C-alpha positions as a Markdown table, in Angstrom:
| # | Residue | x | y | z |
|---|---|---|---|---|
| 1 | Met | 62.8 | 8.5 | 124.9 |
| 2 | Ser | 61.8 | 11.0 | 122.2 |
| 3 | Thr | 60.6 | 14.5 | 123.0 |
| 4 | Val | 60.6 | 15.9 | 126.5 |
| 5 | Pro | 57.3 | 17.8 | 127.3 |
| 6 | Ala | 57.7 | 21.5 | 128.0 |
| 7 | Asn | 56.8 | 21.3 | 131.7 |
| 8 | Tyr | 59.6 | 18.8 | 132.4 |
| 9 | Ile | 63.1 | 19.9 | 133.6 |
| 10 | Gln | 66.1 | 17.6 | 133.8 |
| 11 | Trp | 67.0 | 17.4 | 137.5 |
| 12 | Asn | 70.5 | 18.7 | 137.2 |
| 13 | Asn | 69.4 | 21.7 | 135.1 |
| 14 | Ala | 66.7 | 22.8 | 137.5 |
| 15 | Thr | 67.0 | 26.1 | 139.5 |
| 16 | Leu | 65.1 | 27.2 | 142.6 |
| 17 | Gly | 63.0 | 29.5 | 140.4 |
| 18 | Asp | 61.9 | 26.5 | 138.3 |
| 19 | Leu | 60.2 | 24.8 | 141.3 |
| 20 | Gln | 56.8 | 26.3 | 140.6 |
| 21 | Pro | 53.5 | 24.5 | 141.1 |
| 22 | Arg | 52.9 | 21.9 | 138.4 |
| 23 | Ala | 56.5 | 21.8 | 137.3 |
| 24 | Arg | 58.1 | 18.3 | 136.9 |
| 25 | Leu | 61.7 | 17.3 | 137.3 |
| 26 | Tyr | 63.0 | 14.1 | 135.8 |
| 27 | Arg | 66.0 | 11.9 | 135.9 |
| 28 | Phe | 67.1 | 8.4 | 134.8 |
| 29 | Glu | 69.2 | 6.0 | 136.7 |
| 30 | Glu | 70.1 | 2.8 | 134.9 |
| 31 | Leu | 66.8 | 1.1 | 134.1 |
| 32 | Leu | 64.5 | 3.4 | 136.1 |
| 33 | Gly | 63.0 | 6.8 | 135.4 |
| 34 | Tyr | 62.0 | 9.2 | 138.2 |
| 35 | Val | 59.6 | 12.2 | 138.1 |
| 36 | Ala | 59.3 | 14.8 | 140.8 |
| 37 | Arg | 55.9 | 16.5 | 140.7 |
| 38 | Ile | 55.9 | 19.9 | 142.3 |
| 39 | Gly | 52.6 | 20.6 | 144.1 |
| 40 | Asn | 50.6 | 23.7 | 144.9 |
| 41 | Asn | 51.3 | 23.7 | 148.6 |
| 42 | Asp | 55.1 | 24.0 | 148.7 |
| 43 | Asp | 55.3 | 20.2 | 148.4 |
| 44 | Tyr | 56.5 | 17.5 | 146.0 |
| 45 | Ala | 56.3 | 13.8 | 145.4 |
| 46 | Val | 58.5 | 11.5 | 143.3 |
| 47 | Tyr | 57.3 | 8.6 | 141.2 |
| 48 | Cys | 59.4 | 5.8 | 139.7 |
| 49 | Ala | 58.9 | 3.3 | 136.8 |
| 50 | Ser | 60.7 | 1.6 | 134.0 |
| 51 | Ala | 62.9 | 4.0 | 132.0 |
| 52 | Gly | 61.0 | 2.8 | 128.9 |
| 53 | Trp | 57.9 | 4.5 | 130.1 |
| 54 | Thr | 57.1 | 8.1 | 128.9 |
| 55 | Leu | 57.6 | 10.8 | 131.5 |
| 56 | Asp | 53.9 | 11.5 | 131.7 |
| 57 | Ala | 53.3 | 7.8 | 132.4 |
| 58 | Ile | 55.9 | 7.7 | 135.1 |
| 59 | Ala | 54.3 | 10.8 | 136.7 |
| 60 | Asp | 50.8 | 9.6 | 136.5 |
| 61 | Tyr | 51.1 | 5.8 | 137.0 |
| 62 | Gly | 54.5 | 5.2 | 138.6 |
| 63 | Asp | 55.1 | 4.0 | 142.1 |
| 64 | Lys | 55.7 | 6.7 | 144.7 |
| 65 | Ile | 59.1 | 6.4 | 146.4 |
| 66 | Pro | 60.0 | 7.0 | 150.0 |
| 67 | Glu | 60.9 | 10.5 | 151.2 |
| 68 | Lys | 64.5 | 9.7 | 151.9 |
| 69 | Glu | 65.2 | 8.4 | 148.4 |
| 70 | Ala | 63.3 | 11.3 | 146.9 |
| 71 | Gly | 65.5 | 13.8 | 148.7 |
| 72 | Glu | 68.6 | 12.0 | 147.5 |
| 73 | Leu | 67.5 | 12.0 | 143.9 |
| 74 | Phe | 66.1 | 15.5 | 143.8 |
| 75 | Pro | 68.2 | 17.5 | 146.4 |
| 76 | Ile | 67.0 | 20.8 | 145.0 |
| 77 | Cys | 63.5 | 20.1 | 146.4 |
| 78 | Leu | 65.1 | 19.9 | 149.9 |
| 79 | Glu | 67.1 | 23.1 | 149.2 |
| 80 | Ala | 63.8 | 24.8 | 148.3 |
| 81 | Gly | 62.3 | 23.7 | 151.6 |
| 82 | Leu | 59.5 | 21.7 | 149.9 |
| 83 | Ser | 57.8 | 19.1 | 152.1 |
| 84 | Tyr | 57.3 | 15.6 | 150.8 |
| 85 | Arg | 53.6 | 14.8 | 149.9 |
| 86 | Tyr | 52.4 | 11.4 | 151.1 |
């Protein structure tokens, strides 16, 4: 992956203050990339696709993952009290 867009924060560098509406957290695990999109209503959703995709493509066209897996991958969202958006 080349350049990370400005509104993306690596999951393990994110702070509670970073979890503002429209922020996006990301992480890579083996062959998959994940993007957590922070919503406007104290909520979030996580999308998954091939690690070869761009972060924007994962966020816009990836498959939404189940809530339990999302919380395990992005525990700061649970710490912030965000609800999972279905």
